C-alpha positions as CSV (number, residue, x, y, z in Angstrom):
1,M,94.9,115.7,101.8
2,H,94.0,115.6,98.1
3,R,94.8,118.3,95.6
4,R,92.8,119.2,92.6
5,T,94.0,121.5,89.9
6,A,91.5,123.8,88.2
7,F,92.2,125.8,85.1
8,L,90.6,129.3,84.9
9,A,91.0,131.8,82.1
10,T,91.3,135.3,83.5
11,P,89.5,138.2,81.8
12,A,92.9,139.8,80.9
13,L,93.9,136.6,79.1
14,L,90.7,136.5,77.2
15,V,91.1,140.2,76.2
16,T,94.6,139.5,75.0
17,L,93.4,136.5,73.0
18,L,90.6,138.4,71.5
19,V,92.9,141.3,70.5
20,T,95.6,139.1,69.0
21,L,93.5,136.6,67.1
22,P,91.7,137.7,64.0
23,G,87.9,137.3,64.0
24,P,86.2,134.7,61.9
25,P,85.0,135.6,58.5
26,A,81.4,136.8,58.3
27,E,80.2,133.5,56.6
28,A,81.9,131.2,59.2
29,T,79.8,129.6,61.9
30,P,81.2,129.0,65.4
31,G,82.4,125.4,66.0
32,A,82.4,123.3,69.2
33,A,85.3,123.8,71.5
34,T,86.8,120.8,73.2
35,F,89.2,120.5,76.1
36,M,90.5,117.9,78.4
37,L,91.1,118.2,82.1
38,P,94.0,116.2,83.5
39,R,93.2,113.3,85.9
40,A,93.1,114.7,89.4
41,G,93.0,113.1,92.8
42,A,94.9,110.2,94.3
43,L,94.8,106.5,95.1
44,T,95.6,105.9,98.8
45,I,95.5,103.2,101.5
46,T,95.3,103.5,105.2
47,A,95.9,100.7,107.7
48,P,96.4,100.3,111.5
49,V,99.8,101.6,112.6
50,A,100.5,99.0,115.4
51,M,98.7,96.1,117.1
52,S,99.5,93.3,119.5
53,L,98.6,89.7,118.8
54,G,98.8,88.7,122.4
55,S,100.5,85.5,123.5
56,A,100.3,81.8,122.9
57,P,102.4,78.8,123.8
58,P,104.8,77.0,121.4
59,G,102.6,75.0,119.0
60,G,99.7,77.3,119.5
61,T,98.0,79.9,117.4
62,R,96.8,83.5,117.8
63,T,93.9,84.9,115.8
64,V,93.3,88.6,115.8
65,Q,91.1,90.9,113.7
66,M,92.8,94.1,112.6
67,Q,91.2,97.5,112.6
68,T,89.9,98.8,109.3
69,V,92.0,99.0,106.2
70,T,90.7,101.6,103.7
71,V,91.4,102.2,100.0
72,T,90.3,105.6,98.7
73,D,90.4,106.3,95.0
74,T,89.7,110.0,94.1
75,R,91.3,109.8,90.7
76,E,88.8,111.2,88.2
77,P,87.3,111.2,85.7
78,G,86.9,107.5,85.2
79,A,89.3,106.1,87.8
80,G,90.6,102.7,86.8
81,P,90.9,99.4,88.6
82,W,93.2,99.0,91.7
83,T,94.7,96.2,93.6
84,A,95.6,96.3,97.3
85,A,98.4,94.0,98.4
86,V,99.6,92.7,101.8
87,S,103.0,91.5,102.8
88,S,104.9,90.6,106.0
89,T,108.4,90.5,107.4
90,N,109.6,87.7,109.6
91,Y,108.9,88.0,113.4
92,T,112.0,88.4,115.5
93,R,112.8,88.2,119.2
94,T,115.6,90.8,119.5
95,T,116.8,90.0,122.9
96,T,119.3,87.2,123.5
97,P,118.9,84.6,122.3
98,V,117.7,86.1,119.0
99,V,115.0,83.9,117.5
100,T,112.9,84.3,114.3
101,I,109.5,83.0,113.4
102,G,109.2,83.0,109.6
103,R,106.6,85.1,107.9
104,A,105.1,81.9,106.4
105,N,103.7,81.3,109.9
106,M,101.5,84.4,109.6
107,S,98.2,83.9,107.7
108,Y,95.8,86.6,106.4
109,W,92.3,86.8,105.2
110,S,90.6,90.0,104.2
111,G,87.0,89.0,104.8
112,P,84.3,90.8,102.9
113,A,84.1,94.6,102.5
114,T,82.7,96.3,105.6
115,A,81.7,99.4,103.6
116,T,82.0,100.5,100.0
117,Q,81.2,103.7,98.2
118,G,81.1,104.3,94.4
119,G,80.4,102.0,91.6
120,G,82.3,99.1,90.2
121,T,83.0,95.7,91.7
122,F,84.9,95.2,94.9
123,V,86.6,91.8,95.3
124,P,88.0,90.5,98.5
125,G,91.3,88.6,98.2
126,Q,90.2,86.0,100.8
127,P,86.5,86.3,101.5
128,T,86.4,83.5,104.2
129,A,88.7,82.0,106.8
130,A,88.9,78.8,104.6
131,T,90.6,80.9,101.9
132,R,93.2,82.4,104.1
133,V,96.8,82.6,102.7
134,N,100.2,82.6,104.5
135,L,102.3,85.7,104.0
136,S,105.4,84.0,102.8
137,A,105.0,86.2,99.7
138,T,103.0,89.4,98.8
139,R,99.3,88.6,98.4
140,V,96.2,90.3,97.0
141,A,94.2,91.7,99.9
142,F,91.4,93.4,97.9
143,S,90.7,94.8,94.4
144,H,88.4,97.0,92.5
145,V,87.9,95.6,89.0
146,A,85.6,97.9,87.1
147,V,86.4,101.4,85.8
148,S,83.9,103.6,87.7
149,G,85.1,106.9,89.1
150,V,85.7,108.0,92.7
151,N,85.3,105.0,95.1
152,N,86.5,103.6,98.4
153,C,86.4,100.3,100.2
154,N,86.9,99.2,103.9
155,W,87.6,95.8,105.3
156,R,88.8,94.3,108.6
157,P,91.4,91.6,107.9
158,T,92.1,88.7,110.2
159,L,95.7,87.6,111.2
160,I,96.5,84.1,112.3
161,M,100.0,83.4,113.8
162,S,101.0,79.8,114.0
163,I,103.7,79.5,116.6
164,P,106.2,76.7,115.9
165,F,106.5,74.0,118.6
166,A,110.3,73.9,118.5
167,G,113.0,76.5,118.0
168,V,111.2,79.4,119.8
169,T,111.6,80.9,123.3
170,T,109.6,83.1,125.6
171,G,109.6,86.8,124.7
172,A,108.2,89.5,122.5
173,Y,108.5,89.0,118.7
174,T,108.1,91.9,116.3
175,G,107.3,92.0,112.6
176,V,105.7,94.4,110.1
177,I,102.6,93.8,107.9
178,T,102.4,96.2,105.0
179,H,99.4,97.1,102.9
180,S,99.9,98.9,99.6
181,V,97.7,99.8,96.6
182,A,98.4,100.4,92.9
């Protein structure tokens, strides 16, 4: 939910101002009044809450396309640029024996935008599978690089888990992928 704040002068306030302020001299001409509204709105991101990558043998890979990630920018007037980032934790098997697959084994590519609204330029972090990045560190997922007002962008990233050949055992591994925007 987004909140907007509106400023409204009440008739009672106007009467008070008119009574307490002296009128302009007869020879004065009215001047232009200026005011500034504060920036309203928010910059938000939504992403899938949970998903399964399925299973693969040691030395194998799993490739899964996520559901839609959406950045919505309702900051106005003249919303600025934004950058969406993606990061990952390690993937851990929590039953005995506890085993971890490092986050560097998870790769990500944003792909192109599936939908955009508003002006400006929307730039995918990794437009193709060939430009995928591992999630050993926080990576840029998508960005909006032109100041342009209210906008939003959707994309469906792809995850690729490379399962090590050695040092893993059968079982469910759990990790967290986080999308953020600033």
